[in-house]
C-alpha positions in Angstrom: 31.2 41.2 54.9 32.3 37.9 53.5 29.3 37.3 51.3 29.3 34.2 49.1 29.0 35.2 45.5 27.6 33.7 42.4 28.8 34.4 38.9 26.8 37.6 38.5 27.9 39.1 41.7 31.5 38.1 41.1 31.5 39.8 37.7 30.2 43.0 39.3 32.8 42.9 42.1 35.7 42.2 39.7 35.0 45.5 38.0 35.4 47.4 41.2 38.9 46.1 42.2 41.6 48.7 42.5 45.3 48.6 43.4 46.4 50.0 46.8 49.1 52.6 47.5 50.2 51.4 50.9 53.7 49.8 50.9 53.9 46.1 51.1 56.3 43.8 52.9 59.0 41.8 51.3 58.2 38.1 50.6 60.4 37.1 53.6 58.3 39.1 56.0 56.7 36.0 57.6 59.5 34.5 59.6 59.0 31.1 61.3 61.5 29.7 63.7 62.9 26.2 63.2 61.2 25.1 66.5 57.8 26.3 65.2 58.3 24.5 61.9 59.2 21.3 63.7 55.9 21.4 65.6 53.8 21.6 62.5 52.3 18.5 60.8 54.5 17.0 58.1 51.5 16.8 55.6 51.4 19.7 53.1 49.2 22.6 54.0 46.3 23.1 51.5 46.0 26.5 49.9 42.2 26.5 50.5 40.2 25.2 53.5 36.4 25.1 53.4 35.9 22.3 55.9 37.8 19.5 57.7 37.0 15.9 57.0 36.4 14.3 60.3 33.8 12.1 62.0 34.2 14.0 65.3 31.2 16.4 66.1 33.4 19.5 66.1 32.8 22.8 64.3 34.6 26.1 64.0 32.6 29.3 64.6 34.1 32.1 62.6 33.1 35.8 62.7 34.0 38.3 60.0 34.4 42.0 59.7 35.0 43.1 63.3 36.0 44.0 65.8 32.9 46.0 66.4 33.1 48.3 69.5 29.7 47.2 71.0 28.6 44.0 69.2 31.9 42.1 69.5 32.0 42.5 73.4 28.4 41.2 73.6 29.4 38.1 71.5 32.5 37.6 73.7 30.3 37.6 76.8 28.1 34.9 75.2 31.1 32.8 74.2 32.8 33.1 77.6 29.7 32.1 79.5 29.6 28.8 77.5 33.4 28.2 77.4 33.5 28.4 73.6 36.5 29.5 71.5 35.9 31.0 68.1 38.0 32.6 65.3 37.6 36.2 64.4 38.6 37.3 60.8 39.3 41.0 61.4 39.6 44.0 59.2 42.9 45.9 59.6 41.6 49.4 60.0 39.2 48.2 62.7 42.0 46.5 64.5 43.9 49.8 64.7 40.8 51.5 66.2 40.1 48.8 68.8 43.5 47.5 70.2 42.1 46.9 73.7 39.2 44.9 72.3 41.6 42.9 70.2 43.6 42.1 73.4 40.4 40.9 75.1 39.6 38.6 72.2 43.0 37.0 72.5 43.0 36.9 76.3 39.8 34.9 76.2 41.3 32.2 74.1 40.0 33.1 70.6 42.0 33.0 67.4 42.5 36.0 65.1 42.6 35.6 61.3 43.4 38.1 58.5 40.4 39.6 56.6 42.4 42.3 54.7 42.9 45.9 55.5 39.9 47.6 53.9 37.6 44.7 52.8 37.9 44.9 49.0 37.1 42.2 46.5 40.5 40.9 45.6 39.5 39.9 42.1 41.6 41.9 39.7 44.2 42.8 42.3 47.9 42.3 41.5 49.9 39.9 43.7 51.6 42.9 45.3 48.2 44.6 46.0 46.8 41.4 47.6 49.9 41.2 49.8 49.5 44.9 50.7 46.1 44.2 52.1 47.3 41.1 54.1 50.6 42.5 55.3 49.3 45.8 56.6 46.6 43.8 58.5 49.0 41.2 59.9 51.2 44.0 61.2 48.2 45.8 62.8 47.2 42.5 64.5 50.8 41.9 65.7 51.0 45.4 67.1 47.7 45.0 68.9 48.1 41.5 70.4 51.8 40.6 70.0 51.6 38.0 67.3 50.3 37.8 63.7 47.5 35.6 62.2 48.2 32.3 60.6 45.2 32.0 58.2 43.4 34.5 56.0 39.9 34.9 54.6 39.3 37.0 51.5 36.3 39.4 51.6 33.3 37.9 49.8 35.4 34.7 49.3 36.8 36.5 46.2 40.3 35.1 45.6 41.2 33.2 42.5 42.8 29.7 43.0 46.1 31.1 41.6 46.0 33.9 44.1 45.4 31.4 47.0 48.4 29.4 46.0 50.4 32.7 45.8 49.4 33.7 49.3 50.3 30.3 50.7 53.7 30.4 49.0 54.5 34.0 49.8 53.0 34.2 53.3 52.4 30.7 54.5 48.8 31.4 55.1 46.0 29.2 53.8 42.8 30.7 52.6 39.9 29.7 54.9 36.5 29.9 53.3 33.4 28.1 54.8 31.0 25.2 54.5 28.0 26.7 56.4 26.7 30.1 55.5 23.5 31.5 57.1 23.6 34.5 54.7 23.3 36.8 57.8 24.6 39.7 55.7 21.1 39.6 54.0 19.6 40.5 57.4 17.0 37.7 57.4 16.5 38.0 61.1 18.0 36.2 64.1 15.7 33.3 64.1 16.5 32.5 60.5 20.2 32.8 61.1 20.1 30.4 64.0 17.9 27.9 62.1 20.1 27.9 59.1 23.3 27.3 61.1 21.7 24.5 63.1 20.2 22.8 60.1 23.4 22.9 58.0 26.0 22.2 60.6 28.1 19.0 60.1 31.3 17.5 61.6 34.3 19.5 60.6 32.2 22.5 59.5 33.5 26.0 59.2 30.6 28.2 60.1 30.5 31.8 58.7 28.8 34.7 60.3 29.5 38.4 61.1 30.0 40.1 64.4 29.1 43.5 63.0 25.4 42.6 62.6 23.0 42.9 65.5 20.7 40.2 64.4 23.6 37.8 64.2 24.7 38.5 67.7 21.1 38.0 68.9 21.0 34.7 67.1 24.0 33.3 68.9 22.5 32.1 72.2 20.0 29.9 70.3 22.7 28.9 67.8 25.4 28.0 70.3 23.0 26.2 72.7 21.4 24.4 69.8 24.8 23.1 68.6 25.7 22.0 72.1 22.4 20.2 72.4 23.2 18.3 69.2 26.4 17.1 70.6 28.8 19.5 68.9 32.1 20.8 70.3 33.9 23.9 69.2 37.4 24.6 68.0 39.4 27.5 66.6 40.5 27.2 63.0 44.0 26.1 64.0 42.6 23.5 66.3 40.1 22.3 63.6 43.0 22.0 61.1 45.1 20.1 63.6 47.8 22.7 64.1 49.2 24.0 67.4 47.3 26.8 68.9 47.9 30.0 66.9 49.0 32.0 69.9 51.6 29.4 70.8 53.5 29.6 67.5 56.8 31.5 67.4 56.0 33.7 64.4 57.0 37.3 64.1 56.7 39.8 61.3 59.5 42.0 60.1 58.6 45.4 58.7 60.0 46.4 55.3 62.6 49.2 55.3 
């Protein structure tokens, strides 16, 4: 899960980092067509996004660590009944196990983001090992739904500023963190999760939660309806940033040989 970490937890996680053995893609793996580049805003893309500065009452609901075979479909039903689009930061090995569920997520208008292959803390990883985690996941997503993700989120938020710049330069993917965290990974209960999100929401918020936790899914009806009652609208991450819809961009990945 993408747990926010203080200095003590970060120090513990850093010690557990290990290099991967899966092959990684060449730096040119992320190919963008000239037409796609022309549609993108001229302003430079930041390497890290935690929120979007806007006066509009719009938020991005983001869900990490799925797809879960039973909880994610329940969440999708809730979102569909309300006409809400969200962003799912998925784990690569779960994507490979649930391709049909991945296709449902995309068919219902949601965005997919990269949450690494095996959910490690990336502190202490070499650049090549970081790219291993991202590339293998991007390829799994492309194989499942026909296109790769355009943003990534590091597990636990653990990615040094230098690494975030490297990922943006090497793969053209900004690191998306969050500005609202209900700490649902601590299992405080569905009522607490809903209240924390509602009390901390703000225009341009990136709201973090996890679709592998039952209490979080149970918190969503009150959360979503409460946000609507407060006048909030919902956007995917690309929409919140001001980009074209992620599934409209002409990006394809090339496998290394």
